[in-house]
N, CA, C and O atoms as CSV, one atom per row, in Angstrom:
chain,resi,resn,atom,element,x,y,z
A,1,UNK,N,N,-47.915,92.437,48.081
A,1,UNK,CA,C,-49.199,92.714,48.653
A,1,UNK,C,C,-48.965,93.673,49.858
A,1,UNK,O,O,-48.085,93.462,50.692
A,2,UNK,N,N,-49.777,94.702,49.893
A,2,UNK,CA,C,-49.520,95.822,51.034
A,2,UNK,C,C,-50.568,95.629,52.168
A,2,UNK,O,O,-51.527,94.874,52.006
A,3,UNK,N,N,-50.394,96.235,53.170
A,3,UNK,CA,C,-51.455,96.238,54.308
A,3,UNK,C,C,-52.705,96.816,53.747
A,3,UNK,O,O,-53.801,96.329,54.027
A,4,UNK,N,N,-52.558,97.924,52.900
A,4,UNK,CA,C,-53.876,98.471,52.407
A,4,UNK,C,C,-54.737,97.552,51.544
A,4,UNK,O,O,-55.967,97.590,51.523
A,5,UNK,N,N,-53.873,96.621,50.748
A,5,UNK,CA,C,-54.652,95.738,49.994
A,5,UNK,C,C,-55.474,94.684,50.869
A,5,UNK,O,O,-56.568,94.266,50.488
A,6,UNK,N,N,-54.955,94.331,51.916
A,6,UNK,CA,C,-55.490,93.372,52.869
A,6,UNK,C,C,-56.542,93.970,53.691
A,6,UNK,O,O,-57.673,93.485,53.722
A,7,UNK,N,N,-56.217,94.971,54.334
A,7,UNK,CA,C,-57.085,95.657,55.352
A,7,UNK,C,C,-58.118,96.662,54.816
A,7,UNK,O,O,-59.071,97.040,55.496
A,8,UNK,N,N,-57.867,97.090,53.507
A,8,UNK,CA,C,-58.641,98.236,53.063
A,8,UNK,C,C,-58.213,99.451,53.630
A,8,UNK,O,O,-57.034,99.795,53.705
A,9,UNK,N,N,-59.355,100.216,54.100
A,9,UNK,CA,C,-59.046,101.462,54.780
A,9,UNK,C,C,-59.104,101.241,56.307
A,9,UNK,O,O,-59.136,102.254,57.005
A,10,UNK,N,N,-59.120,100.121,56.859
A,10,UNK,CA,C,-59.173,99.885,58.260
A,10,UNK,C,C,-57.975,100.474,58.932
A,10,UNK,O,O,-56.947,99.798,58.979
A,11,UNK,N,N,-58.009,101.659,59.450
A,11,UNK,CA,C,-56.851,102.335,60.065
A,11,UNK,C,C,-56.811,102.080,61.588
A,11,UNK,O,O,-55.720,101.958,62.143
A,12,UNK,N,N,-57.856,102.005,62.212
A,12,UNK,CA,C,-57.913,101.992,63.815
A,12,UNK,C,C,-58.294,100.617,64.183
A,12,UNK,O,O,-59.219,100.040,63.612
A,13,UNK,N,N,-57.576,100.063,65.160
A,13,UNK,CA,C,-57.811,98.784,65.673
A,13,UNK,C,C,-58.299,98.928,67.174
A,13,UNK,O,O,-57.600,99.515,68.000
A,14,UNK,N,N,-59.498,98.383,67.486
A,14,UNK,CA,C,-59.988,98.326,68.903
A,14,UNK,C,C,-59.495,97.092,69.457
A,14,UNK,O,O,-59.612,96.023,68.858
A,15,UNK,N,N,-58.921,97.215,70.638
A,15,UNK,CA,C,-58.412,96.056,71.276
A,15,UNK,C,C,-59.046,95.762,72.685
A,15,UNK,O,O,-59.049,96.637,73.551
A,16,UNK,N,N,-59.533,94.632,72.882
A,16,UNK,CA,C,-60.206,94.238,73.990
A,16,UNK,C,C,-59.985,92.800,74.585
A,16,UNK,O,O,-59.559,91.918,73.841
A,17,UNK,N,N,-60.241,92.557,75.806
A,17,UNK,CA,C,-60.082,91.289,76.431
A,17,UNK,C,C,-61.340,90.540,76.693
A,17,UNK,O,O,-62.227,91.100,77.336
A,18,UNK,N,N,-61.500,89.324,76.256
A,18,UNK,CA,C,-62.727,88.488,76.563
A,18,UNK,C,C,-62.322,87.135,76.842
A,18,UNK,O,O,-61.661,86.511,76.013
A,19,UNK,N,N,-62.690,86.593,78.026
A,19,UNK,CA,C,-62.279,85.197,78.448
A,19,UNK,C,C,-60.698,84.999,78.420
A,19,UNK,O,O,-60.190,84.017,77.879
A,20,UNK,N,N,-60.047,85.876,78.964
A,20,UNK,CA,C,-58.517,85.782,79.148
A,20,UNK,C,C,-57.681,85.878,77.800
A,20,UNK,O,O,-56.466,85.689,77.741
A,21,UNK,N,N,-58.447,86.178,76.794
A,21,UNK,CA,C,-57.714,86.445,75.517
A,21,UNK,C,C,-57.861,87.831,74.970
A,21,UNK,O,O,-58.959,88.384,75.038
A,22,UNK,N,N,-56.879,88.399,74.459
A,22,UNK,CA,C,-56.929,89.746,73.717
A,22,UNK,C,C,-57.165,89.643,72.338
A,22,UNK,O,O,-56.584,88.823,71.627
A,23,UNK,N,N,-58.098,90.542,71.887
A,23,UNK,CA,C,-58.565,90.491,70.407
A,23,UNK,C,C,-58.386,91.862,69.923
A,23,UNK,O,O,-58.218,92.789,70.715
A,24,UNK,N,N,-58.414,92.032,68.607
A,24,UNK,CA,C,-58.407,93.250,67.888
A,24,UNK,C,C,-59.353,93.200,66.732
A,24,UNK,O,O,-59.456,92.190,66.035
A,25,UNK,N,N,-60.039,94.280,66.531
A,25,UNK,CA,C,-60.936,94.425,65.475
A,25,UNK,C,C,-60.763,95.828,64.682
A,25,UNK,O,O,-60.704,96.888,65.305
A,26,UNK,N,N,-60.694,95.774,63.392
A,26,UNK,CA,C,-60.364,96.902,62.632
A,26,UNK,C,C,-61.460,97.753,62.138
A,26,UNK,O,O,-62.503,97.237,61.737
A,27,UNK,N,N,-61.267,99.153,62.145
A,27,UNK,CA,C,-62.356,100.077,61.823
A,27,UNK,C,C,-61.688,101.166,60.966
A,27,UNK,O,O,-60.492,101.446,61.047
A,28,UNK,N,N,-62.615,101.786,60.093
A,28,UNK,CA,C,-62.161,102.940,59.372
A,28,UNK,C,C,-61.876,104.188,60.096
A,28,UNK,O,O,-60.976,104.961,59.767
A,29,UNK,N,N,-62.688,104.361,61.114
A,29,UNK,CA,C,-62.539,105.662,61.919
A,29,UNK,C,C,-62.417,105.280,63.323
A,29,UNK,O,O,-62.815,104.205,63.774
A,30,UNK,N,N,-61.782,106.316,64.077
A,30,UNK,CA,C,-61.541,106.230,65.547
A,30,UNK,C,C,-62.995,106.179,66.241
A,30,UNK,O,O,-63.206,105.444,67.205
A,31,UNK,N,N,-63.929,106.967,65.711
A,31,UNK,CA,C,-65.221,106.927,66.279
A,31,UNK,C,C,-65.900,105.622,66.209
A,31,UNK,O,O,-66.680,105.296,67.103
A,32,UNK,N,N,-65.661,104.874,65.228
A,32,UNK,CA,C,-66.286,103.514,65.161
A,32,UNK,C,C,-65.586,102.588,66.097
A,32,UNK,O,O,-66.217,101.779,66.778
A,33,UNK,N,N,-64.321,102.697,66.137
A,33,UNK,CA,C,-63.585,101.824,67.129
A,33,UNK,C,C,-63.947,102.107,68.522
A,33,UNK,O,O,-64.057,101.197,69.344
A,34,UNK,N,N,-64.129,103.302,68.801
A,34,UNK,CA,C,-64.598,103.755,70.268
A,34,UNK,C,C,-66.031,103.274,70.566
A,34,UNK,O,O,-66.384,102.796,71.644
A,35,UNK,N,N,-66.759,103.443,69.564
A,35,UNK,CA,C,-68.191,102.892,69.735
A,35,UNK,C,C,-68.313,101.383,69.972
A,35,UNK,O,O,-69.048,100.878,70.821
A,36,UNK,N,N,-67.514,100.719,69.129
A,36,UNK,CA,C,-67.377,99.247,69.311
A,36,UNK,C,C,-66.953,98.875,70.834
A,36,UNK,O,O,-67.496,97.960,71.454
A,37,UNK,N,N,-65.969,99.652,71.341
A,37,UNK,CA,C,-65.554,99.300,72.726
A,37,UNK,C,C,-66.592,99.722,73.741
A,37,UNK,O,O,-66.735,99.117,74.803
A,38,UNK,N,N,-67.333,100.805,73.383
A,38,UNK,CA,C,-68.418,101.267,74.302
A,38,UNK,C,C,-69.533,100.135,74.397
A,38,UNK,O,O,-69.885,99.681,75.486
A,39,UNK,N,N,-70.003,99.760,73.324
A,39,UNK,CA,C,-71.108,98.737,73.289
A,39,UNK,C,C,-70.557,97.489,73.633
A,39,UNK,O,O,-71.355,96.783,74.250
A,40,UNK,N,N,-69.419,96.973,73.429
A,40,UNK,CA,C,-68.926,95.782,73.827
A,40,UNK,C,C,-68.775,95.703,75.386
A,40,UNK,O,O,-68.990,94.658,76.000
A,41,UNK,N,N,-68.404,96.831,75.964
A,41,UNK,CA,C,-68.301,96.801,77.452
A,41,UNK,C,C,-69.719,96.965,78.046
A,41,UNK,O,O,-69.915,96.485,79.162
A,42,UNK,N,N,-70.703,97.585,77.420
A,42,UNK,CA,C,-72.095,97.774,77.897
A,42,UNK,C,C,-72.799,96.445,77.675
A,42,UNK,O,O,-73.426,95.988,78.631
A,43,UNK,N,N,-72.775,95.832,76.636
A,43,UNK,CA,C,-73.514,94.655,76.361
A,43,UNK,C,C,-73.020,93.300,76.265
A,43,UNK,O,O,-73.760,92.326,76.409
A,44,UNK,N,N,-71.630,93.212,75.995
A,44,UNK,CA,C,-70.977,91.984,75.748
A,44,UNK,C,C,-70.103,91.625,76.908
A,44,UNK,O,O,-69.590,90.506,76.913
A,45,UNK,N,N,-69.874,92.485,77.921
A,45,UNK,CA,C,-69.091,92.167,79.077
A,45,UNK,C,C,-67.723,91.881,78.802
A,45,UNK,O,O,-67.110,91.044,79.465
A,46,UNK,N,N,-67.162,92.569,77.796
A,46,UNK,CA,C,-65.713,92.336,77.568
A,46,UNK,C,C,-64.928,93.653,78.155
A,46,UNK,O,O,-65.527,94.693,78.428
A,47,UNK,N,N,-63.691,93.502,78.294
A,47,UNK,CA,C,-62.851,94.382,78.885
A,47,UNK,C,C,-62.139,95.164,77.830
A,47,UNK,O,O,-61.338,94.583,77.097
A,48,UNK,N,N,-62.385,96.504,77.695
A,48,UNK,CA,C,-61.778,97.288,76.695
A,48,UNK,C,C,-60.378,97.629,77.185
A,48,UNK,O,O,-60.128,97.893,78.362
A,49,UNK,N,N,-59.422,97.602,76.137
A,49,UNK,CA,C,-58.153,98.072,76.350
A,49,UNK,C,C,-57.736,99.343,75.754
A,49,UNK,O,O,-56.985,100.097,76.373
A,50,UNK,N,N,-58.191,99.630,74.557
A,50,UNK,CA,C,-57.983,100.971,73.920
A,50,UNK,C,C,-57.863,100.653,72.414
A,50,UNK,O,O,-58.218,99.609,71.866
A,51,UNK,N,N,-57.312,101.717,71.855
A,51,UNK,CA,C,-57.243,101.705,70.313
A,51,UNK,C,C,-55.817,101.934,69.815
A,51,UNK,O,O,-54.984,102.529,70.498
A,52,UNK,N,N,-55.577,101.462,68.654
A,52,UNK,CA,C,-54.247,101.675,68.069
A,52,UNK,C,C,-54.368,102.180,66.643
A,52,UNK,O,O,-55.151,101.627,65.869
A,53,UNK,N,N,-53.665,103.150,66.290
A,53,UNK,CA,C,-53.701,103.716,64.995
A,53,UNK,C,C,-52.596,103.228,64.044
A,53,UNK,O,O,-51.407,103.514,64.186
A,54,UNK,N,N,-53.086,102.485,63.087
A,54,UNK,CA,C,-52.140,101.739,62.252
A,54,UNK,C,C,-51.243,102.661,61.357
A,54,UNK,O,O,-50.220,102.249,60.810
A,55,UNK,N,N,-51.664,103.816,61.265
A,55,UNK,CA,C,-50.949,104.852,60.388
A,55,UNK,C,C,-49.833,105.493,61.155
A,55,UNK,O,O,-48.691,105.574,60.702
A,56,UNK,N,N,-50.234,105.994,62.451
A,56,UNK,CA,C,-49.207,106.735,63.253
A,56,UNK,C,C,-48.659,105.882,64.278
A,56,UNK,O,O,-47.623,106.257,64.827
A,57,UNK,N,N,-49.217,104.743,64.637
A,57,UNK,CA,C,-48.708,104.006,65.795
A,57,UNK,C,C,-49.079,104.468,67.146
A,57,UNK,O,O,-48.539,104.038,68.165
A,58,UNK,N,N,-50.072,105.410,67.129
A,58,UNK,CA,C,-50.492,105.952,68.420
A,58,UNK,C,C,-51.528,105.069,69.172
A,58,UNK,O,O,-52.527,104.645,68.591
A,59,UNK,N,N,-51.288,104.824,70.371
A,59,UNK,CA,C,-52.087,104.074,71.425
A,59,UNK,C,C,-52.904,104.920,72.177
A,59,UNK,O,O,-52.394,105.855,72.794
A,60,UNK,N,N,-54.263,104.687,72.209
A,60,UNK,CA,C,-55.079,105.620,73.170
A,60,UNK,C,C,-55.910,104.701,74.186
A,60,UNK,O,O,-56.441,103.661,73.797
A,61,UNK,N,N,-55.980,105.086,75.335
A,61,UNK,CA,C,-56.835,104.337,76.293
A,61,UNK,C,C,-58.232,104.523,76.036
A,61,UNK,O,O,-58.593,105.372,75.221
A,62,UNK,N,N,-59.104,103.762,76.696
A,62,UNK,CA,C,-60.520,103.899,76.542
A,62,UNK,C,C,-61.066,104.351,77.899
A,62,UNK,O,O,-60.736,103.772,78.934
A,63,UNK,N,N,-61.910,105.398,77.879
A,63,UNK,CA,C,-62.688,105.836,79.043
A,63,UNK,C,C,-64.107,105.487,78.847
A,63,UNK,O,O,-64.605,105.695,77.741
A,64,UNK,N,N,-64.796,104.993,79.772
A,64,UNK,CA,C,-66.328,104.624,79.698
A,64,UNK,C,C,-66.981,105.637,80.395
A,64,UNK,O,O,-66.825,105.707,81.614
A,65,UNK,N,N,-67.775,106.533,79.732
A,65,UNK,CA,C,-68.544,107.557,80.497
A,65,UNK,C,C,-67.816,108.388,81.450
A,65,UNK,O,O,-68.251,108.724,82.552
A,66,UNK,N,N,-66.594,108.723,80.920
A,66,UNK,CA,C,-65.569,109.712,81.708
A,66,UNK,C,C,-64.821,109.008,82.786
A,66,UNK,O,O,-64.248,109.661,83.658
A,67,UNK,N,N,-64.799,107.701,82.769
A,67,UNK,CA,C,-63.898,107.119,83.826
A,67,UNK,C,C,-63.116,106.030,83.194
A,67,UNK,O,O,-63.610,105.419,82.245
A,68,UNK,N,N,-62.006,105.753,83.616
A,68,UNK,CA,C,-61.041,104.676,83.130
A,68,UNK,C,C,-61.626,103.343,83.630
A,68,UNK,O,O,-61.927,103.144,84.807
A,69,UNK,N,N,-61.753,102.503,82.699
A,69,UNK,CA,C,-62.242,101.081,82.854
A,69,UNK,C,C,-61.338,100.212,82.090
A,69,UNK,O,O,-60.602,100.727,81.249
A,70,UNK,N,N,-61.321,99.028,82.282
A,70,UNK,CA,C,-60.580,97.988,81.406
A,70,UNK,C,C,-59.193,97.886,81.822
A,70,UNK,O,O,-58.819,98.119,82.971
A,71,UNK,N,N,-58.329,97.481,80.729
A,71,UNK,CA,C,-56.961,97.228,80.916
A,71,UNK,C,C,-56.091,98.024,79.900
A,71,UNK,O,O,-55.987,97.678,78.723
A,72,UNK,N,N,-55.507,99.053,80.403
A,72,UNK,CA,C,-54.740,99.861,79.474
A,72,UNK,C,C,-53.313,99.504,79.624
A,72,UNK,O,O,-52.688,99.778,80.648
A,73,UNK,N,N,-52.818,98.921,78.654
A,73,UNK,CA,C,-51.447,98.515,78.696
A,73,UNK,C,C,-50.909,98.796,77.181
A,73,UNK,O,O,-51.169,97.993,76.284
A,74,UNK,N,N,-50.211,99.874,76.962
A,74,UNK,CA,C,-49.874,100.313,75.555
A,74,UNK,C,C,-49.150,99.143,74.888
A,74,UNK,O,O,-49.463,98.876,73.728
A,75,UNK,N,N,-48.237,98.438,75.492
A,75,UNK,CA,C,-47.405,97.448,74.802
A,75,UNK,C,C,-48.350,96.205,74.406
A,75,UNK,O,O,-48.158,95.610,73.345
A,76,UNK,N,N,-49.340,95.847,75.262
A,76,UNK,CA,C,-50.309,94.859,74.931
A,76,UNK,C,C,-51.254,95.313,73.712
A,76,UNK,O,O,-51.583,94.510,72.839
A,77,UNK,N,N,-51.618,96.496,73.711
A,77,UNK,CA,C,-52.603,96.999,72.665
A,77,UNK,C,C,-51.666,97.083,71.335
A,77,UNK,O,O,-52.142,96.571,70.321
A,78,UNK,N,N,-50.525,97.613,71.257
A,78,UNK,CA,C,-49.643,97.705,70.179
A,78,UNK,C,C,-49.478,96.291,69.637
A,78,UNK,O,O,-49.761,96.047,68.464
A,79,UNK,N,N,-49.006,95.312,70.507
A,79,UNK,CA,C,-48.687,93.995,70.096
A,79,UNK,C,C,-49.878,93.291,69.462
A,79,UNK,O,O,-49.796,92.742,68.363
A,80,UNK,N,N,-50.941,93.326,70.163
A,80,UNK,CA,C,-52.110,92.587,69.699
A,80,UNK,C,C,-52.585,93.204,68.307
A,80,UNK,O,O,-52.953,92.462,67.396
A,81,UNK,N,N,-52.565,94.459,68.192
A,81,UNK,CA,C,-53.029,95.054,66.911
A,81,UNK,C,C,-52.054,94.734,65.679
A,81,UNK,O,O,-52.476,94.609,64.530
A,82,UNK,N,N,-50.876,94.631,65.995
A,82,UNK,CA,C,-49.933,94.275,64.985
A,82,UNK,C,C,-49.888,92.761,64.734
A,82,UNK,O,O,-49.629,92.352,63.602
A,83,UNK,N,N,-50.111,91.978,65.670
A,83,UNK,CA,C,-50.175,90.441,65.451
A,83,UNK,C,C,-51.468,90.224,64.613
A,83,UNK,O,O,-51.440,89.385,63.712
A,84,UNK,N,N,-52.552,90.904,64.850
A,84,UNK,CA,C,-53.762,90.658,64.109
A,84,UNK,C,C,-53.545,91.162,62.674
A,84,UNK,O,O,-54.025,90.511,61.746
A,85,UNK,N,N,-52.883,92.231,62.450
A,85,UNK,CA,C,-52.519,92.705,61.029
A,85,UNK,C,C,-51.568,91.681,60.300
A,85,UNK,O,O,-51.741,91.403,59.113
A,86,UNK,N,N,-50.572,91.139,61.046
A,86,UNK,CA,C,-49.857,90.169,60.446
A,86,UNK,C,C,-50.562,88.835,60.156
A,86,UNK,O,O,-50.260,88.157,59.174
A,87,UNK,N,N,-51.426,88.508,60.960
A,87,UNK,CA,C,-52.218,87.283,60.755
A,87,UNK,C,C,-53.161,87.490,59.477
A,87,UNK,O,O,-53.377,86.560,58.699
A,88,UNK,N,N,-53.679,88.698,59.319
A,88,UNK,CA,C,-54.466,88.954,58.194
A,88,UNK,C,C,-53.681,88.881,56.830
A,88,UNK,O,O,-54.114,88.367,55.798
A,89,UNK,N,N,-52.405,89.505,57.004
A,89,UNK,CA,C,-51.595,89.405,55.792
A,89,UNK,C,C,-51.257,87.957,55.507
A,89,UNK,O,O,-51.388,87.569,54.346
A,90,UNK,N,N,-50.849,87.142,56.407
A,90,UNK,CA,C,-50.668,85.785,56.204
A,90,UNK,C,C,-51.796,85.023,55.506
A,90,UNK,O,O,-51.618,84.267,54.551
A,91,UNK,N,N,-52.945,85.290,56.062
A,91,UNK,CA,C,-54.161,84.662,55.578
A,91,UNK,C,C,-54.382,85.035,54.094
A,91,UNK,O,O,-54.837,84.224,53.287
A,92,UNK,N,N,-54.048,86.267,53.782
A,92,UNK,CA,C,-54.187,86.707,52.429
A,92,UNK,C,C,-53.013,86.400,51.461
A,92,UNK,O,O,-52.982,86.766,50.286
A,93,UNK,N,N,-52.083,85.708,52.076
A,93,UNK,CA,C,-50.910,85.291,51.148
A,93,UNK,C,C,-49.728,86.218,51.286
A,93,UNK,O,O,-48.688,85.902,50.709
A,94,UNK,N,N,-49.785,87.375,52.022
A,94,UNK,CA,C,-48.709,88.266,52.052
A,94,UNK,C,C,-47.452,87.869,52.741
A,94,UNK,O,O,-46.335,88.184,52.329
A,95,UNK,N,N,-47.688,87.145,53.835
A,95,UNK,CA,C,-46.502,86.735,54.729
A,95,UNK,C,C,-45.351,87.677,54.912
A,95,UNK,O,O,-44.235,87.331,54.526
A,96,UNK,N,N,-45.551,88.878,55.491
A,96,UNK,CA,C,-44.450,89.767,55.615
A,96,UNK,C,C,-43.500,89.433,56.592
A,96,UNK,O,O,-42.349,89.846,56.452
A,97,UNK,N,N,-43.864,88.625,57.735
A,97,UNK,CA,C,-42.909,88.167,58.605
A,97,UNK,C,C,-43.181,86.745,59.018
A,97,UNK,O,O,-44.352,86.374,58.928
A,98,UNK,N,N,-42.269,85.880,59.463
A,98,UNK,CA,C,-42.680,84.638,60.010
A,98,UNK,C,C,-43.547,84.538,61.035
A,98,UNK,O,O,-43.542,85.390,61.924
A,99,UNK,N,N,-44.390,83.502,61.048
A,99,UNK,CA,C,-45.328,83.249,62.116
A,99,UNK,C,C,-44.680,83.005,63.533
A,99,UNK,O,O,-43.881,82.087,63.717
A,100,UNK,N,N,-45.072,83.884,64.526
A,100,UNK,CA,C,-44.251,83.739,65.783
A,100,UNK,C,C,-44.553,82.423,66.584
A,100,UNK,O,O,-43.961,82.179,67.635
A,101,UNK,N,N,-45.444,81.631,66.076
A,101,UNK,CA,C,-45.709,80.315,66.855
A,101,UNK,C,C,-46.727,80.459,67.934
A,101,UNK,O,O,-46.915,79.495,68.677
A,102,UNK,N,N,-47.387,81.535,68.096
A,102,UNK,CA,C,-48.353,81.619,69.090
A,102,UNK,C,C,-49.569,82.465,68.557
A,102,UNK,O,O,-49.412,83.348,67.714
A,103,UNK,N,N,-50.778,82.143,69.095
A,103,UNK,CA,C,-51.999,82.834,68.520
A,103,UNK,C,C,-51.852,84.353,68.933
A,103,UNK,O,O,-51.356,84.680,70.011
A,104,UNK,N,N,-52.285,85.193,68.064
A,104,UNK,CA,C,-52.185,86.695,68.281
A,104,UNK,C,C,-53.242,86.945,69.497
A,104,UNK,O,O,-54.357,86.425,69.548
A,105,UNK,N,N,-52.704,87.820,70.450
A,105,UNK,CA,C,-53.521,88.375,71.560
A,105,UNK,C,C,-53.673,87.532,72.788
A,105,UNK,O,O,-54.508,87.863,73.630
A,106,UNK,N,N,-52.913,86.441,72.959
A,106,UNK,CA,C,-53.020,85.588,74.154
A,106,UNK,C,C,-52.582,86.385,75.298
A,106,UNK,O,O,-51.462,86.895,75.289
A,107,UNK,N,N,-53.383,86.530,76.282
A,107,UNK,CA,C,-53.069,87.433,77.477
A,107,UNK,C,C,-52.275,86.559,78.463
A,107,UNK,O,O,-51.227,87.012,78.923
A,108,UNK,N,N,-52.672,85.430,78.789
A,108,UNK,CA,C,-52.027,84.582,79.797
A,108,UNK,C,C,-50.822,83.827,79.247
A,108,UNK,O,O,-50.179,83.074,79.978
């Protein structure tokens, strides 16, 4: 089982912090991932971290209305996104790597 079988065409991961826990959500386009971070910051009061491109491994910060907000830590973004992909593969029966023994995205 490959990543594309599990995630479909979700290439971009939007990473954010809410209640001291870091989460990732997958999207097909960078625009959708950025819109998610925009509306989450505006309406859900979460802290945007940035986006991760699953294909290229590129990490990008998030700017809200032209200014830096949130928590930009490339290592945290990369780790959270890959932890979520691994968790999705495990749930789908792919198990590419052993479970690290901690929930994905824990900030503290």
